[in-house]
N, CA, C and O atoms as a DFTB+ gen file, in Angstrom:
300 C
 N C O
     1  1      81.138      78.772     -76.837
     2  2      80.290      78.521     -78.289
     3  2      79.083      77.543     -77.813
     4  3      79.322      76.739     -76.912
     5  1      78.073      77.584     -78.273
     6  2      76.966      76.862     -77.790
     7  2      76.813      75.690     -78.877
     8  3      76.251      75.998     -79.928
     9  1      77.154      74.693     -78.752
    10  2      77.100      73.273     -79.936
    11  2      76.331      72.743     -80.360
    12  3      75.387      72.768     -79.570
    13  1      76.007      72.003     -81.543
    14  2      74.662      70.988     -81.726
    15  2      74.513      69.891     -80.882
    16  3      75.574      69.271     -80.818
    17  1      73.631      69.401     -80.211
    18  2      73.502      68.122     -79.187
    19  2      73.105      67.529     -80.258
    20  3      72.534      68.307     -81.022
    21  1      73.218      65.829     -80.846
    22  2      73.101      65.094     -81.241
    23  2      71.662      64.332     -80.335
    24  3      71.431      64.122     -79.144
    25  1      70.862      64.065     -81.715
    26  2      69.419      63.168     -81.011
    27  2      69.391      61.823     -80.538
    28  3      70.611      61.660     -80.513
    29  1      68.928      60.739     -80.146
    30  2      68.992      59.685     -79.754
    31  2      69.318      59.129     -81.238
    32  3      69.081      59.817     -82.230
    33  1      69.773      58.079     -81.301
    34  2      69.531      57.350     -82.624
    35  2      71.090      57.499     -83.634
    36  3      71.578      56.657     -84.388
    37  1      71.584      58.872     -83.301
    38  2      72.251      59.227     -84.001
    39  2      73.356      58.603     -83.791
    40  3      73.662      58.219     -82.662
    41  1      74.249      58.379     -85.036
    42  2      75.334      57.060     -85.247
    43  2      76.330      58.025     -84.670
    44  3      77.421      57.457     -84.735
    45  1      76.454      59.076     -84.198
    46  2      78.102      59.131     -83.127
    47  2      77.892      58.667     -82.085
    48  3      78.935      58.258     -81.574
    49  1      76.592      58.443     -81.187
    50  2      76.321      58.206     -80.315
    51  2      76.495      56.811     -79.527
    52  3      76.474      56.519     -78.332
    53  1      76.787      55.612     -81.464
    54  2      77.277      54.247     -81.282
    55  2      78.631      54.439     -81.261
    56  3      79.076      53.998     -80.202
    57  1      79.959      55.159     -82.349
    58  2      80.545      55.433     -81.850
    59  2      81.630      55.233     -81.130
    60  3      81.676      55.891     -80.091
    61  1      82.778      54.328     -81.417
    62  2      83.661      54.152     -80.297
    63  2      84.318      55.655     -79.742
    64  3      84.088      56.352     -80.730
    65  1      84.828      56.334     -78.994
    66  2      85.115      57.291     -78.181
    67  2      86.808      57.036     -78.208
    68  3      87.090      55.885     -77.875
    69  1      87.590      57.605     -78.430
    70  2      88.745      57.533     -78.384
    71  2      89.529      58.495     -77.093
    72  3      89.325      59.612     -76.619
    73  1      90.528      57.377     -76.833
    74  2      91.174      58.348     -75.415
    75  2      91.951      59.230     -75.777
    76  3      92.800      59.157     -76.665
    77  1      91.544      60.606     -74.718
    78  2      92.301      61.447     -74.932
    79  2      93.874      61.705     -74.369
    80  3      93.771      61.857     -73.152
    81  1      94.895      61.783     -74.664
    82  2      96.243      61.858     -74.121
    83  2      96.576      63.204     -73.119
    84  3      96.171      64.324     -73.429
    85  1      97.279      62.975     -72.014
    86  2      97.499      63.899     -71.153
    87  2      97.972      64.961     -72.034
    88  3      97.292      65.986     -72.066
    89  1      98.896      64.901     -72.669
    90  2      99.634      65.861     -73.460
    91  2      98.809      67.410     -74.464
    92  3      99.073      68.570     -74.777
    93  1      97.222      65.912     -74.681
    94  2      96.462      66.554     -76.215
    95  2      95.511      67.229     -74.927
    96  3      94.777      68.028     -75.508
    97  1      95.264      67.263     -73.799
    98  2      94.849      67.740     -72.561
    99  2      94.854      68.993     -72.292
   100  3      93.981      69.851     -72.162
   101  1      95.494      68.977     -72.256
   102  2      96.598      70.291     -71.468
   103  2      96.518      71.425     -72.698
   104  3      96.737      72.601     -72.409
   105  1      96.189      71.034     -74.130
   106  2      96.389      71.765     -75.354
   107  2      95.625      73.351     -75.076
   108  3      95.013      73.314     -74.008
   109  1      95.548      74.328     -75.574
   110  2      94.763      75.512     -75.799
   111  2      93.366      74.960     -76.453
   112  3      92.262      75.184     -75.957
   113  1      93.647      74.013     -77.946
   114  2      92.309      73.623     -78.405
   115  2      91.322      72.660     -77.340
   116  3      90.187      73.067     -77.094
   117  1      91.874      71.218     -76.654
   118  2      91.115      70.824     -76.268
   119  2      90.515      71.618     -74.950
   120  3      89.465      71.185     -74.478
   121  1      91.170      72.815     -74.313
   122  2      90.313      73.494     -73.300
   123  2      89.600      74.013     -73.968
   124  3      88.490      73.719     -73.523
   125  1      89.432      74.927     -75.190
   126  2      88.323      75.316     -75.813
   127  2      87.372      74.831     -75.865
   128  3      86.242      75.319     -75.854
   129  1      87.808      73.476     -75.951
   130  2      86.368      72.545     -76.346
   131  2      85.638      72.198     -75.066
   132  3      84.423      72.000     -75.078
   133  1      86.412      72.117     -73.891
   134  2      86.086      71.576     -72.819
   135  2      85.102      72.424     -72.218
   136  3      84.080      71.980     -71.696
   137  1      85.510      74.108     -72.312
   138  2      84.709      75.021     -72.261
   139  2      83.344      75.328     -73.099
   140  3      82.301      75.833     -72.681
   141  1      83.563      75.019     -73.984
   142  2      82.480      74.671     -74.794
   143  2      81.391      74.052     -74.443
   144  3      80.253      74.496     -74.286
   145  1      81.999      72.521     -74.278
   146  2      81.215      71.573     -73.248
   147  2      80.024      72.052     -72.206
   148  3      78.805      71.959     -72.062
   149  1      81.138      72.599     -71.605
   150  2      80.328      73.596     -70.280
   151  2      79.105      74.385     -70.701
   152  3      77.928      74.428     -70.341
   153  1      79.906      75.034     -71.673
   154  2      78.700      76.219     -72.144
   155  2      77.471      75.548     -72.299
   156  3      76.570      75.947     -71.560
   157  1      77.115      74.297     -73.355
   158  2      76.580      73.623     -74.448
   159  2      75.700      72.984     -73.266
   160  3      74.486      72.894     -73.455
   161  1      76.302      72.498     -71.950
   162  2      75.317      71.524     -70.957
   163  2      74.876      72.728     -69.893
   164  3      73.927      72.438     -69.164
   165  1      75.229      73.518     -69.794
   166  2      74.557      75.018     -68.794
   167  2      73.523      75.541     -70.012
   168  3      72.378      75.561     -69.563
   169  1      73.556      75.805     -70.880
   170  2      72.527      76.554     -71.824
   171  2      71.324      75.525     -72.402
   172  3      70.294      75.901     -72.962
   173  1      71.820      73.747     -72.047
   174  2      70.783      72.964     -72.223
   175  2      70.137      72.851     -71.346
   176  3      69.012      72.400     -71.559
   177  1      70.507      73.189     -69.985
   178  2      69.784      72.869     -68.385
   179  2      70.178      71.914     -67.942
   180  3      69.627      71.376     -66.981
   181  1      71.653      71.260     -68.746
   182  2      72.061      69.351     -68.147
   183  2      73.168      69.229     -66.935
   184  3      74.108      70.012     -66.797
   185  1      73.000      68.553     -66.422
   186  2      73.849      67.847     -65.327
   187  2      75.035      67.196     -65.897
   188  3      75.656      66.744     -64.935
   189  1      75.790      66.866     -67.225
   190  2      76.212      66.400     -67.938
   191  2      76.436      66.109     -69.383
   192  3      75.509      65.641     -70.044
   193  1      77.483      66.327     -69.869
   194  2      77.687      65.914     -71.271
   195  2      78.373      65.327     -71.681
   196  3      79.410      65.926     -71.394
   197  1      78.718      64.263     -72.358
   198  2      79.717      64.038     -73.053
   199  2      80.071      64.133     -74.680
   200  3      79.425      64.050     -75.725
   201  1      81.428      64.347     -74.314
   202  2      81.751      64.774     -76.152
   203  2      81.419      64.252     -77.386
   204  3      81.639      64.744     -78.492
   205  1      80.456      62.426     -76.890
   206  2      80.137      61.946     -78.606
   207  2      78.736      62.492     -78.487
   208  3      78.162      62.237     -79.546
   209  1      77.718      63.310     -77.428
   210  2      76.626      63.838     -77.509
   211  2      76.645      65.117     -78.503
   212  3      75.605      65.435     -79.079
   213  1      77.829      65.837     -78.692
   214  2      78.090      67.119     -79.726
   215  2      78.510      66.407     -80.865
   216  3      78.379      67.150     -81.837
   217  1      78.997      65.203     -81.220
   218  2      79.558      64.603     -82.409
   219  2      81.661      64.384     -82.276
   220  3      82.388      64.081     -83.222
   221  1      81.996      64.591     -81.207
   222  2      83.316      64.806     -81.266
   223  2      83.315      63.359     -80.701
   224  3      82.677      63.093     -79.683
   225  1      83.949      62.542     -81.292
   226  2      84.450      60.991     -80.388
   227  2      85.332      60.931     -79.706
   228  3      86.338      60.491     -80.262
   229  1      85.517      61.374     -77.932
   230  2      86.690      61.390     -77.333
   231  2      86.308      60.961     -76.001
   232  3      85.100      61.162     -75.884
   233  1      86.749      60.511     -75.053
   234  2      86.736      60.489     -73.761
   235  2      86.907      61.765     -72.925
   236  3      87.941      61.996     -72.297
   237  1      85.772      62.636     -72.951
   238  2      85.437      63.587     -72.289
   239  2      84.276      64.163     -71.986
   240  3      83.530      64.575     -72.875
   241  1      83.913      64.285     -70.387
   242  2      82.735      64.350     -70.098
   243  2      82.484      65.429     -69.142
   244  3      83.078      65.149     -68.101
   245  1      81.882      66.500     -69.049
   246  2      80.844      67.332     -67.510
   247  2      80.552      67.431     -67.171
   248  3      79.375      67.604     -67.487
   249  1      80.930      67.545     -65.823
   250  2      79.107      67.008     -65.258
   251  2      79.028      68.380     -63.906
   252  3      79.912      68.542     -63.065
   253  1      78.312      68.850     -63.966
   254  2      77.747      69.883     -62.755
   255  2      76.540      69.915     -62.028
   256  3      75.799      70.698     -62.621
   257  1      76.000      69.468     -61.072
   258  2      74.832      69.646     -59.765
   259  2      74.535      70.773     -59.441
   260  3      73.456      71.275     -59.125
   261  1      76.080      71.383     -59.576
   262  2      75.488      72.684     -58.222
   263  2      74.994      73.230     -58.495
   264  3      75.468      73.828     -59.461
   265  1      73.334      73.768     -58.000
   266  2      72.598      75.305     -58.720
   267  2      72.062      74.654     -60.061
   268  3      71.867      75.273     -61.107
   269  1      71.860      73.307     -59.856
   270  2      71.457      73.060     -61.592
   271  2      69.590      72.788     -61.244
   272  3      69.028      72.084     -60.405
   273  1      69.070      73.681     -62.289
   274  2      67.725      73.942     -62.006
   275  2      66.650      72.207     -61.934
   276  3      65.545      72.061     -61.411
   277  1      67.489      71.163     -62.649
   278  2      67.051      69.943     -62.650
   279  2      67.392      69.029     -61.226
   280  3      66.732      68.007     -61.041
   281  1      68.035      69.275     -60.616
   282  2      68.254      68.843     -59.515
   283  2      68.476      69.588     -58.350
   284  3      69.353      69.518     -57.489
   285  1      67.720      70.154     -58.466
   286  2      67.532      71.355     -56.811
   287  2      68.046      70.956     -55.581
   288  3      68.740      71.628     -54.818
   289  1      67.529      69.447     -55.402
   290  2      67.848      68.760     -54.070
   291  2      69.077      68.741     -53.990
   292  3      69.541      68.402     -52.901
   293  1      70.055      69.106     -55.139
   294  2      71.324      68.095     -54.815
   295  2      72.420      69.681     -54.274
   296  3      72.369      70.719     -54.934
   297  1      73.183      69.562     -53.195
   298  2      74.407      70.195     -52.843
   299  2      74.854      70.643     -54.290
   300  3      75.911      71.254     -54.448
């Protein structure tokens, strides 16, 4: 699912993100959220996306530069 990315100045970007516990990270719900973050990042053509950028205050980020059109010089 493609999530909505908040704009600069949105209060969610100033909110302190909470730590994600190992048991929570392994859960199906969190794994589905991470999949959504990846889909959203790729849809936006980005190289990375943090959970707070989609309004979810947890310490999770996804990064991918391989074959990214914004960084064609990166392996």
